[in-house]
PDB file of N, H, CA, C and O in Angstrom:
ATOM      1  N   UNK A   1      98.215  15.889 194.909  1.00  0.00           N
ATOM      2  CA  UNK A   1      97.179  14.968 195.479  1.00  0.00           C
ATOM      3  C   UNK A   1      97.899  13.645 195.983  1.00  0.00           C
ATOM      4  O   UNK A   1      98.799  12.996 195.450  1.00  0.00           O
ATOM      5  N   UNK A   2      97.297  13.470 197.042  1.00  0.00           N
ATOM      6  H   UNK A   2      96.566  13.997 197.476  1.00  0.00           H
ATOM      7  CA  UNK A   2      97.601  12.066 197.893  1.00  0.00           C
ATOM      8  C   UNK A   2      97.098  10.910 197.033  1.00  0.00           C
ATOM      9  O   UNK A   2      96.008  10.819 196.467  1.00  0.00           O
ATOM     10  N   UNK A   3      98.310   9.881 197.056  1.00  0.00           N
ATOM     11  H   UNK A   3      99.195   9.955 197.516  1.00  0.00           H
ATOM     12  CA  UNK A   3      97.710   8.675 196.237  1.00  0.00           C
ATOM     13  C   UNK A   3      97.157   7.831 197.350  1.00  0.00           C
ATOM     14  O   UNK A   3      97.455   8.092 198.516  1.00  0.00           O
ATOM     15  N   UNK A   4      96.394   6.867 197.053  1.00  0.00           N
ATOM     16  H   UNK A   4      96.151   6.655 196.106  1.00  0.00           H
ATOM     17  CA  UNK A   4      95.774   5.932 198.305  1.00  0.00           C
ATOM     18  C   UNK A   4      96.831   5.117 198.773  1.00  0.00           C
ATOM     19  O   UNK A   4      96.714   4.705 199.927  1.00  0.00           O
ATOM     20  N   UNK A   5      97.907   4.772 198.089  1.00  0.00           N
ATOM     21  H   UNK A   5      98.003   5.107 197.151  1.00  0.00           H
ATOM     22  CA  UNK A   5      98.906   3.845 198.598  1.00  0.00           C
ATOM     23  C   UNK A   5     100.034   4.699 199.571  1.00  0.00           C
ATOM     24  O   UNK A   5     100.803   4.041 200.272  1.00  0.00           O
ATOM     25  N   UNK A   6     100.088   6.122 199.578  1.00  0.00           N
ATOM     26  H   UNK A   6      99.463   6.656 199.009  1.00  0.00           H
ATOM     27  CA  UNK A   6     101.161   6.801 199.976  1.00  0.00           C
ATOM     28  C   UNK A   6     101.077   6.537 201.391  1.00  0.00           C
ATOM     29  O   UNK A   6      99.989   6.282 201.909  1.00  0.00           O
ATOM     30  N   UNK A   7     102.309   6.587 202.153  1.00  0.00           N
ATOM     31  H   UNK A   7     103.193   6.795 201.733  1.00  0.00           H
ATOM     32  CA  UNK A   7     102.571   6.677 203.514  1.00  0.00           C
ATOM     33  C   UNK A   7     102.785   8.018 204.086  1.00  0.00           C
ATOM     34  O   UNK A   7     103.417   8.774 203.346  1.00  0.00           O
ATOM     35  N   UNK A   8     102.408   8.505 205.239  1.00  0.00           N
ATOM     36  H   UNK A   8     101.895   7.892 205.840  1.00  0.00           H
ATOM     37  CA  UNK A   8     102.919   9.859 205.794  1.00  0.00           C
ATOM     38  C   UNK A   8     103.982   9.596 206.829  1.00  0.00           C
ATOM     39  O   UNK A   8     103.753   8.998 207.880  1.00  0.00           O
ATOM     40  N   UNK A   9     105.172  10.081 206.473  1.00  0.00           N
ATOM     41  H   UNK A   9     105.358  10.567 205.620  1.00  0.00           H
ATOM     42  CA  UNK A   9     106.283  10.185 207.355  1.00  0.00           C
ATOM     43  C   UNK A   9     106.070  11.642 208.251  1.00  0.00           C
ATOM     44  O   UNK A   9     106.040  12.754 207.723  1.00  0.00           O
ATOM     45  N   UNK A  10     105.966  11.451 209.332  1.00  0.00           N
ATOM     46  H   UNK A  10     105.990  10.548 209.761  1.00  0.00           H
ATOM     47  CA  UNK A  10     105.837  12.788 210.246  1.00  0.00           C
ATOM     48  C   UNK A  10     107.389  12.760 211.112  1.00  0.00           C
ATOM     49  O   UNK A  10     107.800  11.884 211.874  1.00  0.00           O
ATOM     50  N   UNK A  11     107.956  13.846 210.758  1.00  0.00           N
ATOM     51  H   UNK A  11     107.622  14.557 210.139  1.00  0.00           H
ATOM     52  CA  UNK A  11     109.392  13.965 211.128  1.00  0.00           C
ATOM     53  C   UNK A  11     109.777  15.311 211.709  1.00  0.00           C
ATOM     54  O   UNK A  11     109.294  16.322 211.198  1.00  0.00           O
ATOM     55  N   UNK A  12     110.598  15.403 212.726  1.00  0.00           N
ATOM     56  H   UNK A  12     110.990  14.582 213.142  1.00  0.00           H
ATOM     57  CA  UNK A  12     111.411  16.462 213.440  1.00  0.00           C
ATOM     58  C   UNK A  12     112.059  17.500 212.506  1.00  0.00           C
ATOM     59  O   UNK A  12     113.125  17.196 211.972  1.00  0.00           O
ATOM     60  N   UNK A  13     111.534  18.633 212.278  1.00  0.00           N
ATOM     61  H   UNK A  13     110.668  18.880 212.712  1.00  0.00           H
ATOM     62  CA  UNK A  13     111.905  19.461 211.163  1.00  0.00           C
ATOM     63  C   UNK A  13     113.407  20.133 211.762  1.00  0.00           C
ATOM     64  O   UNK A  13     114.175  20.658 210.956  1.00  0.00           O
ATOM     65  N   UNK A  14     113.710  20.078 213.054  1.00  0.00           N
ATOM     66  H   UNK A  14     113.087  19.651 213.710  1.00  0.00           H
ATOM     67  CA  UNK A  14     114.882  20.615 213.756  1.00  0.00           C
ATOM     68  C   UNK A  14     116.056  19.700 213.556  1.00  0.00           C
ATOM     69  O   UNK A  14     117.169  20.136 213.262  1.00  0.00           O
ATOM     70  N   UNK A  15     115.775  18.344 213.730  1.00  0.00           N
ATOM     71  H   UNK A  15     114.871  17.990 213.969  1.00  0.00           H
ATOM     72  CA  UNK A  15     116.927  17.326 213.800  1.00  0.00           C
ATOM     73  C   UNK A  15     117.591  17.235 212.554  1.00  0.00           C
ATOM     74  O   UNK A  15     116.943  16.834 211.587  1.00  0.00           O
ATOM     75  N   UNK A  16     118.876  17.570 212.414  1.00  0.00           N
ATOM     76  H   UNK A  16     119.402  17.897 213.199  1.00  0.00           H
ATOM     77  CA  UNK A  16     119.981  17.279 211.240  1.00  0.00           C
ATOM     78  C   UNK A  16     119.579  15.762 210.689  1.00  0.00           C
ATOM     79  O   UNK A  16     119.476  15.519 209.486  1.00  0.00           O
ATOM     80  N   UNK A  17     119.398  14.928 211.573  1.00  0.00           N
ATOM     81  H   UNK A  17     119.481  15.126 212.550  1.00  0.00           H
ATOM     82  CA  UNK A  17     119.622  13.530 211.080  1.00  0.00           C
ATOM     83  C   UNK A  17     118.088  13.157 210.269  1.00  0.00           C
ATOM     84  O   UNK A  17     117.964  12.468 209.257  1.00  0.00           O
ATOM     85  N   UNK A  18     117.122  13.760 210.965  1.00  0.00           N
ATOM     86  H   UNK A  18     117.223  14.320 211.787  1.00  0.00           H
ATOM     87  CA  UNK A  18     115.850  13.766 210.278  1.00  0.00           C
ATOM     88  C   UNK A  18     115.645  14.403 208.990  1.00  0.00           C
ATOM     89  O   UNK A  18     114.895  13.916 208.144  1.00  0.00           O
ATOM     90  N   UNK A  19     116.285  15.465 208.823  1.00  0.00           N
ATOM     91  H   UNK A  19     116.894  15.861 209.510  1.00  0.00           H
ATOM     92  CA  UNK A  19     116.104  16.346 207.609  1.00  0.00           C
ATOM     93  C   UNK A  19     117.029  15.632 206.540  1.00  0.00           C
ATOM     94  O   UNK A  19     116.656  15.719 205.370  1.00  0.00           O
ATOM     95  N   UNK A  20     118.193  14.936 206.811  1.00  0.00           N
ATOM     96  H   UNK A  20     118.496  14.865 207.762  1.00  0.00           H
ATOM     97  CA  UNK A  20     119.149  14.261 205.894  1.00  0.00           C
ATOM     98  C   UNK A  20     118.277  13.029 205.646  1.00  0.00           C
ATOM     99  O   UNK A  20     118.049  12.855 204.449  1.00  0.00           O
ATOM    100  N   UNK A  21     117.724  12.118 206.484  1.00  0.00           N
ATOM    101  H   UNK A  21     117.910  12.260 207.456  1.00  0.00           H
ATOM    102  CA  UNK A  21     116.809  11.093 206.214  1.00  0.00           C
ATOM    103  C   UNK A  21     115.768  11.501 205.215  1.00  0.00           C
ATOM    104  O   UNK A  21     115.633  10.825 204.195  1.00  0.00           O
ATOM    105  N   UNK A  22     114.986  12.609 205.442  1.00  0.00           N
ATOM    106  H   UNK A  22     115.096  13.158 206.271  1.00  0.00           H
ATOM    107  CA  UNK A  22     113.778  12.889 204.514  1.00  0.00           C
ATOM    108  C   UNK A  22     114.359  12.929 202.934  1.00  0.00           C
ATOM    109  O   UNK A  22     113.847  12.381 201.958  1.00  0.00           O
ATOM    110  N   UNK A  23     115.520  13.703 202.976  1.00  0.00           N
ATOM    111  H   UNK A  23     115.936  14.148 203.769  1.00  0.00           H
ATOM    112  CA  UNK A  23     116.161  14.008 201.651  1.00  0.00           C
ATOM    113  C   UNK A  23     116.660  12.803 201.006  1.00  0.00           C
ATOM    114  O   UNK A  23     116.556  12.675 199.786  1.00  0.00           O
ATOM    115  N   UNK A  24     117.249  11.818 201.813  1.00  0.00           N
ATOM    116  H   UNK A  24     117.334  11.922 202.804  1.00  0.00           H
ATOM    117  CA  UNK A  24     117.509  10.720 201.276  1.00  0.00           C
ATOM    118  C   UNK A  24     116.195   9.940 200.584  1.00  0.00           C
ATOM    119  O   UNK A  24     116.230   9.398 199.480  1.00  0.00           O
ATOM    120  N   UNK A  25     115.162   9.993 201.371  1.00  0.00           N
ATOM    121  H   UNK A  25     115.134  10.434 202.268  1.00  0.00           H
ATOM    122  CA  UNK A  25     113.899   9.004 201.036  1.00  0.00           C
ATOM    123  C   UNK A  25     113.389   9.841 199.829  1.00  0.00           C
ATOM    124  O   UNK A  25     113.169   9.210 198.795  1.00  0.00           O
ATOM    125  N   UNK A  26     113.164  11.243 199.830  1.00  0.00           N
ATOM    126  H   UNK A  26     113.343  11.756 200.670  1.00  0.00           H
ATOM    127  CA  UNK A  26     112.843  11.697 198.742  1.00  0.00           C
ATOM    128  C   UNK A  26     113.510  11.579 197.432  1.00  0.00           C
ATOM    129  O   UNK A  26     112.933  11.634 196.346  1.00  0.00           O
ATOM    130  N   UNK A  27     114.908  11.396 197.644  1.00  0.00           N
ATOM    131  H   UNK A  27     115.377  11.351 198.527  1.00  0.00           H
ATOM    132  CA  UNK A  27     115.646  11.203 196.460  1.00  0.00           C
ATOM    133  C   UNK A  27     115.558  10.005 195.834  1.00  0.00           C
ATOM    134  O   UNK A  27     115.795   9.887 194.632  1.00  0.00           O
ATOM    135  N   UNK A  28     115.199   8.991 196.623  1.00  0.00           N
ATOM    136  H   UNK A  28     115.006   9.087 197.599  1.00  0.00           H
ATOM    137  CA  UNK A  28     115.266   7.520 196.282  1.00  0.00           C
ATOM    138  C   UNK A  28     113.881   7.075 196.181  1.00  0.00           C
ATOM    139  O   UNK A  28     113.753   5.909 195.806  1.00  0.00           O
ATOM    140  N   UNK A  29     112.762   7.759 196.438  1.00  0.00           N
ATOM    141  H   UNK A  29     112.866   8.705 196.743  1.00  0.00           H
ATOM    142  CA  UNK A  29     111.248   7.324 196.298  1.00  0.00           C
ATOM    143  C   UNK A  29     110.731   7.699 195.147  1.00  0.00           C
ATOM    144  O   UNK A  29     110.009   8.692 195.064  1.00  0.00           O
ATOM    145  N   UNK A  30     111.088   6.835 193.976  1.00  0.00           N
ATOM    146  H   UNK A  30     111.675   6.028 194.043  1.00  0.00           H
ATOM    147  CA  UNK A  30     111.008   7.070 192.697  1.00  0.00           C
ATOM    148  C   UNK A  30     109.361   6.631 192.206  1.00  0.00           C
ATOM    149  O   UNK A  30     108.855   6.982 191.140  1.00  0.00           O
ATOM    150  N   UNK A  31     108.747   5.858 193.168  1.00  0.00           N
ATOM    151  H   UNK A  31     109.158   5.573 194.034  1.00  0.00           H
ATOM    152  CA  UNK A  31     107.479   5.846 193.152  1.00  0.00           C
ATOM    153  C   UNK A  31     106.383   6.813 193.733  1.00  0.00           C
ATOM    154  O   UNK A  31     105.179   6.796 193.476  1.00  0.00           O
ATOM    155  N   UNK A  32     106.993   7.568 194.480  1.00  0.00           N
ATOM    156  H   UNK A  32     107.971   7.582 194.689  1.00  0.00           H
ATOM    157  CA  UNK A  32     106.227   8.668 195.235  1.00  0.00           C
ATOM    158  C   UNK A  32     105.304   8.020 196.221  1.00  0.00           C
ATOM    159  O   UNK A  32     104.143   8.402 196.372  1.00  0.00           O
ATOM    160  N   UNK A  33     105.893   6.943 196.949  1.00  0.00           N
ATOM    161  H   UNK A  33     106.835   6.632 196.827  1.00  0.00           H
ATOM    162  CA  UNK A  33     105.083   6.116 198.057  1.00  0.00           C
ATOM    163  C   UNK A  33     104.937   7.053 199.392  1.00  0.00           C
ATOM    164  O   UNK A  33     104.032   6.905 200.212  1.00  0.00           O
ATOM    165  N   UNK A  34     105.881   7.958 199.474  1.00  0.00           N
ATOM    166  H   UNK A  34     106.617   8.079 198.807  1.00  0.00           H
ATOM    167  CA  UNK A  34     105.762   8.790 200.753  1.00  0.00           C
ATOM    168  C   UNK A  34     105.490  10.193 200.730  1.00  0.00           C
ATOM    169  O   UNK A  34     105.931  10.863 199.796  1.00  0.00           O
ATOM    170  N   UNK A  35     104.828  10.714 201.630  1.00  0.00           N
ATOM    171  H   UNK A  35     104.469  10.170 202.389  1.00  0.00           H
ATOM    172  CA  UNK A  35     104.545  12.024 201.809  1.00  0.00           C
ATOM    173  C   UNK A  35     105.147  12.477 203.293  1.00  0.00           C
ATOM    174  O   UNK A  35     105.310  11.687 204.223  1.00  0.00           O
ATOM    175  N   UNK A  36     105.416  13.757 203.334  1.00  0.00           N
ATOM    176  H   UNK A  36     105.284  14.399 202.579  1.00  0.00           H
ATOM    177  CA  UNK A  36     105.995  14.165 204.475  1.00  0.00           C
ATOM    178  C   UNK A  36     105.436  15.280 205.313  1.00  0.00           C
ATOM    179  O   UNK A  36     105.069  16.256 204.659  1.00  0.00           O
ATOM    180  N   UNK A  37     105.293  15.352 206.604  1.00  0.00           N
ATOM    181  H   UNK A  37     105.591  14.559 207.135  1.00  0.00           H
ATOM    182  CA  UNK A  37     104.684  16.415 207.289  1.00  0.00           C
ATOM    183  C   UNK A  37     105.719  16.557 208.497  1.00  0.00           C
ATOM    184  O   UNK A  37     106.266  15.579 209.006  1.00  0.00           O
ATOM    185  N   UNK A  38     105.952  17.996 208.939  1.00  0.00           N
ATOM    186  H   UNK A  38     105.507  18.791 208.525  1.00  0.00           H
ATOM    187  CA  UNK A  38     106.808  18.374 209.868  1.00  0.00           C
ATOM    188  C   UNK A  38     105.963  18.324 211.245  1.00  0.00           C
ATOM    189  O   UNK A  38     104.889  18.918 211.337  1.00  0.00           O
ATOM    190  N   UNK A  39     106.441  17.676 212.168  1.00  0.00           N
ATOM    191  H   UNK A  39     107.314  17.193 212.093  1.00  0.00           H
ATOM    192  CA  UNK A  39     106.139  17.203 213.580  1.00  0.00           C
ATOM    193  C   UNK A  39     105.918  18.847 214.280  1.00  0.00           C
ATOM    194  O   UNK A  39     104.879  19.064 214.903  1.00  0.00           O
ATOM    195  N   UNK A  40     106.683  19.654 214.165  1.00  0.00           N
ATOM    196  H   UNK A  40     107.527  19.477 213.660  1.00  0.00           H
ATOM    197  CA  UNK A  40     106.585  20.980 214.633  1.00  0.00           C
ATOM    198  C   UNK A  40     105.397  21.606 214.291  1.00  0.00           C
ATOM    199  O   UNK A  40     104.706  22.145 215.156  1.00  0.00           O
ATOM    200  N   UNK A  41     105.062  21.592 213.028  1.00  0.00           N
ATOM    201  H   UNK A  41     105.624  21.154 212.325  1.00  0.00           H
ATOM    202  CA  UNK A  41     103.872  22.488 212.455  1.00  0.00           C
ATOM    203  C   UNK A  41     102.668  21.521 213.014  1.00  0.00           C
ATOM    204  O   UNK A  41     101.633  22.139 213.263  1.00  0.00           O
ATOM    205  N   UNK A  42     102.640  20.454 213.193  1.00  0.00           N
ATOM    206  H   UNK A  42     103.481  19.952 212.990  1.00  0.00           H
ATOM    207  CA  UNK A  42     101.616  19.489 213.712  1.00  0.00           C
ATOM    208  C   UNK A  42     101.217  19.896 215.081  1.00  0.00           C
ATOM    209  O   UNK A  42     100.060  20.227 215.339  1.00  0.00           O
ATOM    210  N   UNK A  43     102.250  19.870 216.032  1.00  0.00           N
ATOM    211  H   UNK A  43     103.190  19.601 215.822  1.00  0.00           H
ATOM    212  CA  UNK A  43     102.144  20.426 217.357  1.00  0.00           C
ATOM    213  C   UNK A  43     101.677  21.817 217.267  1.00  0.00           C
ATOM    214  O   UNK A  43     100.849  22.172 218.106  1.00  0.00           O
ATOM    215  N   UNK A  44     102.002  22.507 216.545  1.00  0.00           N
ATOM    216  H   UNK A  44     102.675  22.218 215.863  1.00  0.00           H
ATOM    217  CA  UNK A  44     101.623  23.952 216.503  1.00  0.00           C
ATOM    218  C   UNK A  44     100.208  24.037 216.299  1.00  0.00           C
ATOM    219  O   UNK A  44      99.511  24.760 217.011  1.00  0.00           O
ATOM    220  N   UNK A  45      99.713  23.294 215.307  1.00  0.00           N
ATOM    221  H   UNK A  45     100.280  22.707 214.729  1.00  0.00           H
ATOM    222  CA  UNK A  45      98.380  23.400 214.811  1.00  0.00           C
ATOM    223  C   UNK A  45      97.472  22.849 216.058  1.00  0.00           C
ATOM    224  O   UNK A  45      96.394  23.395 216.294  1.00  0.00           O
ATOM    225  N   UNK A  46      97.884  21.881 216.754  1.00  0.00           N
ATOM    226  H   UNK A  46      98.759  21.437 216.562  1.00  0.00           H
ATOM    227  CA  UNK A  46      97.308  21.312 217.609  1.00  0.00           C
ATOM    228  C   UNK A  46      97.105  22.301 218.979  1.00  0.00           C
ATOM    229  O   UNK A  46      96.088  22.388 219.668  1.00  0.00           O
ATOM    230  N   UNK A  47      98.219  22.922 219.131  1.00  0.00           N
ATOM    231  H   UNK A  47      99.045  22.851 218.572  1.00  0.00           H
ATOM    232  CA  UNK A  47      98.245  23.843 220.196  1.00  0.00           C
ATOM    233  C   UNK A  47      97.278  25.051 220.121  1.00  0.00           C
ATOM    234  O   UNK A  47      96.678  25.454 221.118  1.00  0.00           O
ATOM    235  N   UNK A  48      97.154  25.609 218.896  1.00  0.00           N
ATOM    236  H   UNK A  48      97.641  25.281 218.087  1.00  0.00           H
ATOM    237  CA  UNK A  48      96.191  26.520 218.568  1.00  0.00           C
ATOM    238  C   UNK A  48      94.843  26.005 218.543  1.00  0.00           C
ATOM    239  O   UNK A  48      93.958  26.860 218.519  1.00  0.00           O
ATOM    240  N   UNK A  49      94.537  24.940 218.544  1.00  0.00           N
ATOM    241  H   UNK A  49      95.256  24.245 218.564  1.00  0.00           H
ATOM    242  CA  UNK A  49      93.151  24.386 218.453  1.00  0.00           C
ATOM    243  C   UNK A  49      92.581  24.192 219.851  1.00  0.00           C
ATOM    244  O   UNK A  49      91.372  24.018 219.998  1.00  0.00           O
ATOM    245  N   UNK A  50      93.410  24.219 220.868  1.00  0.00           N
ATOM    246  H   UNK A  50      94.393  24.361 220.748  1.00  0.00           H
ATOM    247  CA  UNK A  50      92.899  23.987 222.158  1.00  0.00           C
ATOM    248  C   UNK A  50      92.525  25.265 222.828  1.00  0.00           C
ATOM    249  O   UNK A  50      92.058  25.252 223.968  1.00  0.00           O
TER     250      UNK A  50
END
């Protein structure tokens, strides 16, 4: 469940730097302030909606 004070980080699921960054944030986000969403799946959903 999303907390009211959570921020959503949209990232590129293909980029190794993005993947590393997400893993780093998840590992260090002890208060669960961030939620992640893959940009590729967002674009896929948008293209199917058109």
